N, C-alpha and C positions, 0 to 999 in steps of 0.2 A: 229377746226379752227387752222391755223398756226399763232402763235403769231409773229413770225419773219416777215412773209408776211404782216400782219396787221400793225406792226410797220413801215415797209418800206413803205407801201402804204401812211400812214399818213404823214411820214417825206418827202417823195418825193413830195407830193403836197404842202409843205411849203417852199421849197428851190428853188433857182434860177438855180442851177446846179444839176438836179436830177441824172445825170449819175455819179456823184461823191459820192452818198450816198452808204454806205456799212452797212448792219445790220447782226450781227452774234449772235448765242446763244452759251453761255458758260454754260454747264450743269455739274457743280461740285456738291456741297452739296445743293446749291440753284440755281434756274434758273436765269441767268443774260443775258439780252439782250443788246448787245453793239452796239451803233449807232455811225457811223463816218461820219461826214460832213466836208465840206471846211470851213476854218476860216470865209470866207465872209458870209456864211450861218448860222453861229452859233447864231447869234442874232435872226434870223427868227425862229429858232428851240427852243431856250430858252424863248424868249419873255420877256416882261418887268416884272421884278420881278420874272421870272421863271414860270409865269402862263401857257404858252404854253407847257413847259416841264412837268409840273405837270398834266396838262390835258392829255398829251400822256401817262403818267405813269398811270393815273387813267383809261383810256380807255383800255390799255393793261391789267392792273390788273383785271379789271371787266370782260374782255374776258376770262382770265385765270380762274377766279372764276366760271363763268358760265359753262365752259368746265371741271371743276374739275381738273385743272392742278397745283393747289397749288400756292404758292407766287412767283412772278416774279418781279425782279428788272430791271429797264432800266437805263443804263448809256449813256450819251451823250457826245461825245468827238470830237475833230477835227482830221482830217485825218493826219497821219504822213507822213512827206515828205521823 
């Protein structure tokens, strides 16, 4: 399973502007999935108290565990202008 595609699928279904979502994988010592969304969609992705962001992280980490891919971090940021 491709963790980047999984993450992108989840985030695209949460935002108002799905075309602006960008998801990349940074594979240094530790796998890091970087999610970039518009500022207007940031609240939809983070959620109240970070609950949605934590849920996204839990789902992606569970998929990585099931597929024996090791630890994965998910960072959520706004798109740079």
